[in-house]
C-alpha positions in Angstrom: -25.9 39.4 80.0 -27.8 41.2 77.2 -26.7 44.8 76.7 -29.1 47.3 75.2 -28.3 50.5 73.3 -28.4 53.7 75.4 -31.2 56.2 74.9 -30.7 59.8 74.2 -32.9 62.8 73.8 -32.2 65.1 70.9 -33.2 68.7 71.4 -33.9 71.3 68.8 -35.4 70.7 65.4 -34.8 67.3 63.9 -33.8 66.9 60.3 -36.8 66.5 57.9 -38.2 63.1 57.1 -36.3 61.5 54.3 -38.3 60.7 51.3 -38.0 59.0 48.1 -38.8 59.7 44.5 -41.4 58.7 41.9 -40.5 55.6 40.1 -42.4 52.6 38.8 -40.4 49.7 37.2 -40.9 46.1 36.7 -38.4 43.6 35.3 -37.4 40.0 35.0 -33.8 39.2 33.9 -30.6 37.4 34.8 -29.1 38.4 38.1 -26.0 40.3 37.2 -27.7 42.6 34.7 -28.6 45.7 36.8 -31.5 46.8 34.5 -34.7 48.3 35.6 -37.5 49.0 33.2 -38.7 52.6 33.7 -41.7 54.5 32.7 -39.9 57.9 32.8 -39.9 60.3 29.9 -39.7 64.0 29.5 -43.4 64.2 30.2 -43.1 62.5 33.5 -45.9 64.5 35.0 -48.2 62.3 32.9 -48.0 59.8 35.6 -50.4 61.9 37.6 -52.1 64.0 34.9 -52.9 62.6 31.5 -52.4 65.6 29.2 -53.0 63.6 26.1 -56.5 62.6 27.2 -58.2 65.7 28.1 -56.6 66.3 31.5 -57.9 63.0 32.9 -56.3 61.8 36.1 -54.8 58.4 35.8 -55.5 55.5 38.1 -53.1 55.4 41.1 -52.5 51.7 40.9 -50.4 49.6 38.5 -50.5 46.0 37.6 -48.7 44.0 35.0 -47.4 40.6 34.0 -43.8 39.6 33.8 -42.9 36.9 31.4 -41.3 33.7 32.6 -37.8 34.0 34.0 -34.9 34.3 31.7 -33.1 31.0 31.8 -29.3 31.6 31.6 -28.7 27.9 32.2 -30.0 27.1 28.8 -26.9 28.7 27.3 -24.4 28.4 30.2 -24.9 24.9 31.6 -25.6 21.4 30.3 -28.0 21.0 33.2 -30.5 22.9 31.1 -31.0 19.9 28.8 -32.5 17.9 31.7 -35.9 18.7 33.3 -35.4 19.9 36.9 -36.3 17.5 39.6 -39.4 18.4 41.7 -38.8 20.1 45.0 -40.6 19.2 48.2 -39.0 21.7 50.5 -36.9 24.9 50.1 -35.5 27.7 52.3 -36.8 31.2 51.8 -35.0 34.3 53.1 -37.1 37.5 53.5 -35.5 40.9 54.4 -36.8 44.4 54.8 -34.9 47.6 55.4 -35.8 51.3 55.4 -32.5 52.9 54.2 -33.5 56.5 54.9 -32.9 57.9 51.5 -29.2 56.9 51.4 -27.5 55.2 48.5 -24.6 52.8 49.3 -21.1 53.7 48.2 -18.4 51.6 46.6 -17.6 48.0 47.1 -16.8 47.0 50.6 -18.4 50.0 52.2 -21.7 48.2 53.1 -21.5 44.5 54.1 -24.8 43.1 52.9 -23.7 39.5 53.7 -24.0 40.2 57.4 -27.7 40.7 56.8 -28.3 38.2 54.0 -26.4 35.3 55.4 -27.5 34.8 59.0 -26.8 31.0 58.8 -24.0 29.1 57.1 -26.5 27.4 54.7 -27.6 29.7 52.0 -31.3 30.0 51.1 -33.0 29.0 47.8 -35.0 32.2 47.4 -34.2 35.7 48.6 -37.0 38.3 48.8 -35.6 41.7 49.7 -37.8 44.8 50.3 -36.6 48.3 50.8 -38.2 51.6 51.7 -36.9 55.1 51.1 -34.2 54.1 48.6 -34.5 57.8 47.6 -35.3 60.8 49.7 -39.0 61.5 49.9 -38.8 65.1 48.7 -41.5 66.7 46.5 -39.2 66.5 43.5 -38.7 62.8 43.9 -42.3 62.0 44.6 -43.8 64.1 41.7 -40.8 64.6 39.4 -38.8 62.5 36.9 -37.9 59.0 37.9 -34.4 58.1 39.1 -33.6 54.4 39.0 -30.0 54.9 39.9 -30.3 53.9 43.6 -32.2 50.8 42.7 -29.5 49.8 40.2 -26.9 50.3 42.8 -28.7 48.1 45.3 -29.2 45.3 42.7 -25.6 45.4 41.9 -24.5 45.1 45.5 -27.1 42.3 46.3 -25.9 40.3 43.2 -22.3 40.6 44.4 -23.2 39.6 47.9 -25.3 36.6 46.9 -22.9 35.3 44.3 -19.5 35.8 46.0 -19.7 32.7 48.2 -17.8 30.1 46.2 -16.2 30.8 42.8 -16.0 27.1 42.1 -19.7 26.5 42.8 -21.7 25.2 39.8 -23.9 27.6 37.8 -27.0 26.1 39.2 -25.9 27.3 42.7 -25.7 31.0 41.5 -28.6 33.4 42.1 -30.6 35.0 39.3 -32.9 38.0 39.6 -36.5 36.8 39.0 -38.2 40.2 39.2 -37.8 43.7 40.6 -40.1 46.7 40.9 -39.7 50.2 42.2 -42.4 52.7 43.2 -40.9 56.0 44.4 -38.9 54.9 47.4 -40.3 51.4 47.8 -38.3 48.7 46.1 -38.9 44.9 46.0 -36.7 42.3 44.3 -36.8 38.5 44.2 -33.7 36.3 43.6 -33.8 32.5 43.0 -31.1 29.9 42.6 -30.4 29.4 38.9 -31.3 25.7 39.3 -34.8 26.8 40.3 -35.3 29.2 37.5 -37.0 26.7 35.1 -39.6 25.9 37.8 -40.7 29.6 38.1 -43.6 30.9 36.1 -46.4 33.5 36.0 -44.3 36.3 37.5 -46.5 39.4 37.9 -46.4 42.7 39.8 -49.0 45.0 41.3 -48.6 48.4 43.0 -50.9 50.4 45.1 -50.2 54.0 46.1 -51.3 55.2 49.5 -49.4 58.5 49.8 -50.9 62.0 49.7 -54.6 61.8 49.2 -54.1 58.1 48.3 -52.5 59.1 45.0 -48.8 59.3 45.4 -46.3 56.5 45.7 -44.2 57.7 48.7 -46.4 55.3 50.7 -48.0 52.1 49.5 -47.2 48.7 48.3 -45.4 46.6 45.7 -46.6 43.0 45.4 -44.9 40.3 43.3 -46.8 37.1 42.4 -45.1 34.0 41.1 -45.7 30.2 40.8 -43.0 27.8 41.8 -43.9 24.3 40.5 -47.6 24.2 41.5 -47.3 26.5 44.5 -48.4 30.1 44.2 -46.4 32.7 46.2 -47.0 36.4 46.9 -44.6 38.8 48.4 -46.0 42.2 49.6 -43.6 45.0 50.4 -45.2 48.0 52.0 -44.4 51.4 53.5 -47.4 52.4 55.6 -48.6 55.7 57.1 -46.2 57.2 59.6 -46.8 59.2 62.8 -47.1 58.7 66.5 -50.3 60.7 67.2 -53.3 59.0 68.7 -55.3 57.3 65.9 -52.4 57.0 63.5 -52.5 53.2 63.9 -56.0 53.3 62.3 -54.5 55.0 59.2 -52.0 52.1 59.0 -54.9 49.6 59.4 -56.7 51.4 56.6 -53.6 51.2 54.4 -53.4 47.4 54.9 -57.1 47.0 54.1 -56.9 49.1 50.9 -53.7 47.4 49.7 -55.3 44.0 50.2 -58.5 45.1 48.4 -56.9 47.0 45.5 -54.0 44.7 44.6 -54.8 42.9 41.4 -52.7 40.6 39.3 -53.8 40.2 35.6 -55.3 36.8 34.9 -53.5 34.2 32.8 -55.3 32.3 30.1 -53.3 29.1 30.5 -54.3 28.5 34.2 -56.4 29.9 37.0 -53.6 32.0 38.6 -54.4 34.1 41.7 -55.7 37.6 41.0 -55.6 38.8 44.7 -53.1 38.6 47.5 -55.1 36.3 49.7 -55.8 33.8 46.8 -52.1 32.7 46.9 -51.0 29.5 48.7 -48.2 31.3 50.6 -48.0 35.0 51.4 -45.3 37.1 53.0 -46.0 40.7 54.0 -42.9 42.7 54.8 -41.8 46.3 55.2 -41.8 49.4 57.3 -45.3 49.0 58.7 -44.7 52.0 61.0 -46.7 50.7 63.9 -45.4 52.4 67.1 -45.9 52.0 70.9 -49.2 52.9 72.5 -49.6 54.9 75.7 -47.0 56.4 78.0 -43.7 54.6 77.5 -41.3 57.1 79.1 -40.5 55.1 82.3 -40.1 51.8 80.4 -37.8 53.4 77.9 -35.6 54.8 80.7 -35.3 51.2 82.0 -34.7 49.7 78.6 -37.5 47.3 79.5 -38.1 46.0 75.9 -40.3 43.1 76.9 -42.7 45.3 78.7 -42.6 47.8 75.8 -43.5 45.1 73.4 -46.8 44.7 75.2 -47.6 48.2 74.0 -46.8 47.4 70.4 -49.6 48.8 68.2 -49.4 46.0 65.6 -49.9 43.3 68.1 -52.7 45.2 69.8 -54.5 45.8 66.6 -54.0 42.3 65.3 -55.3 40.7 68.6 -58.3 42.9 68.3 -59.0 41.6 64.8 -58.7 45.0 63.2 -55.8 44.1 60.9 -53.9 41.2 59.4 -56.5 38.6 60.1 -55.1 35.1 59.6 -51.5 36.3 59.4 -48.8 35.1 61.7 -45.7 36.7 63.1 -42.9 35.0 65.0 -41.8 36.0 68.6 -39.9 39.3 68.6 -36.7 38.7 70.5 -34.8 41.7 69.2 -34.7 45.4 70.2 -36.7 48.1 68.4 -35.5 48.8 64.9 -36.2 52.5 64.8 -35.1 55.3 65.3 -31.3 55.6 65.6 -28.9 58.5 65.4 -27.0 58.3 62.2 -23.9 56.0 62.3 -24.5 55.0 65.9 -26.3 52.5 68.2 -28.0 55.3 70.1 -31.8 55.8 69.9 -33.2 59.2 69.1 -36.0 60.2 71.5 -38.2 63.3 71.3 -40.9 63.4 74.0 -44.5 64.2 73.2 -44.2 67.7 74.7 -41.1 68.7 72.7 -41.2 70.7 69.5 -41.3 68.8 66.3 -42.4 65.3 65.6 -42.6 62.8 68.5 -39.9 60.1 68.3 -40.0 56.9 70.3 -38.1 53.7 69.6 -40.5 51.2 68.0 -40.6 47.9 66.1 -41.5 49.6 62.8 -40.0 47.0 60.5 -41.8 43.7 60.4 -42.3 40.4 58.5 -45.6 38.5 58.7 -46.8 35.4 56.8 -49.8 33.4 55.9 -50.3 29.9 54.4 -50.0 26.2 55.0 -46.6 24.5 54.9 -44.6 27.6 56.2 -42.4 27.3 59.2 -40.4 30.2 60.5 -36.8 29.2 61.4 -35.3 32.6 62.3 -36.6 36.1 63.0 -34.1 38.8 63.8 -32.4 42.0 62.8 -29.1 43.1 61.4 -26.8 45.6 63.1 -25.7 47.9 60.2 -25.6 51.6 61.1 -26.2 52.7 57.5 -29.7 54.0 58.3 -31.8 55.2 61.2 -33.6 51.8 60.8 -32.0 48.4 61.4 -32.6 45.8 58.7 -34.9 42.8 59.7 -34.8 39.3 58.3 -36.8 36.1 58.6 -35.9 32.6 57.4 -38.7 30.2 56.4 -38.8 26.5 55.5 -41.4 26.0 52.8 -43.2 22.8 52.1 -44.1 22.9 48.4 -47.1 21.7 46.5 -49.6 21.8 49.4 -53.1 21.1 48.2 -55.4 24.0 49.0 -58.6 23.4 51.0 -61.8 23.5 48.9 -65.1 24.6 50.2 -68.4 22.8 49.5 -69.1 25.3 46.7 -65.8 24.3 45.0 -64.2 27.7 45.8 -60.6 27.8 46.9 -60.1 28.6 50.6 -57.9 31.5 49.7 -60.8 33.2 48.0 -63.2 32.6 50.9 -60.6 34.0 53.3 -60.1 37.0 51.0 -63.8 38.0 51.4 -63.7 37.4 55.2 -60.5 39.5 55.6 -61.9 42.4 53.7 -65.3 42.3 55.3 -63.9 42.2 58.8 -61.3 44.8 58.1 -63.6 47.2 56.4 -66.0 47.1 59.3 -63.2 47.9 61.7 -61.9 50.9 59.8 -65.0 52.0 57.8 -65.6 55.0 59.9 -62.0 56.1 59.7 -62.1 55.9 56.0 -65.2 58.1 55.8 -63.6 60.6 58.2 -60.5 60.8 56.1 -62.5 61.5 52.9 -60.8 58.5 51.2 -62.6 59.1 48.0 -63.3 55.5 47.3 -61.4 53.0 45.3 -60.2 53.7 41.8 -60.7 51.6 38.8 -58.1 49.0 38.0 -56.5 48.9 34.6 -55.5 45.5 33.2 -52.6 44.8 31.0 -53.5 45.2 27.3 -50.3 44.4 25.4 -48.9 41.0 24.7 -46.0 39.6 26.6 -42.5 40.4 25.4 -39.3 38.7 26.5 -39.2 41.1 29.4 -42.6 42.1 30.7 -46.2 42.9 29.9 -47.4 46.1 31.4 -50.2 48.6 31.0 -50.7 50.1 27.5 -50.1 53.6 28.9 -46.6 52.6 30.2 -45.7 51.0 26.9 -46.6 54.3 25.3 -44.3 56.2 27.6 -41.5 53.8 26.8 -42.0 54.2 23.1 -41.8 58.0 23.5 -38.6 57.6 25.5 -36.9 55.6 22.7 -38.0 58.1 20.0 
């Protein structure tokens, strides 16, 4: 018999929403080096207000190109002298977790392997997205950047992934392909060392959707990469929160704007994708914040999760064609992932008529995908009590080197679907955008500096780094 967590009402004022801080970092390096490139300097407010250029506001988006993966096997293994064999199929693990502004403690205090290793057979690629790795206070959103929590998470992830078998060959170890932090949103991609030579064109793009569409407490980090001939895109998002009527439209608008504004710098050597939907395989993960629609009080008292799932806003909006056109999500056979009392398995409930923000258990944390040759093997959640959210994971089997469909005009199907997705989505939420005074899209800035051994980013971020060194 399945046992569900009890529900509890919490009276009085609830603690303030946890928030995270302002950081943007992109990096590509060997796994065990906990290094994150940062754009912080004493003039960190320049992120929002360009003092050196007549008080001009900077673009709220960021894009850059990461050079090819560092290849530790070239110096640590004789296998590097042989060309890697082509791969037809591989296993992809995707995880998302809102950690509520908490930083993990010392070794052994947080068992990540319970989340990362749901099956005895380890995956080939791990894509891990986090939200609120710092508290979303005003100081963290607008002030100096703090990469300490991200470094700590990278260290713990590296230990968890590489502690399976000390006698395993170097090619079985995991290396960090790329990581990026934007305030509290953090995305990292790890690959088996044996796959590293097959990875190329690693790029990153960030879109801010926070206050007035300008701050990074909400928004997205997208990482694009090519594995053999297959292009992959991983989109980690933290969408608009709230349970008021109409808040789901704000989340829909976030998805549409992120899809439209995410841009990856073009590569001269090949026709690499420049938008999310031009990739062969896409995974969209994160705290999407969709809640339950209508009156759910009676169903909550009965712990009737299947009936509650029928009221899930994301499924309602997707079926209506207002968001995530063409994306798939596996059957949800786990309990709501939000909101729990700290260090417990008890949900926090605040009815709509109570003081403070309304709180109802919901499936906020989700993983969706799009593309040919993708088969979902697992979709579940972890049971760590570290946060008021439960971590979610999905395991995929990927068929590599699928040939994209080509239209009569010779245009890739991904590009055609890109225009279809945007046109349908903008029709659905156009009135909402106008009512919110969105202010229109901002201009994109492309990378202007040549690639170094680490990364190629916008000229303004290179300037910030040079000032930090001096």
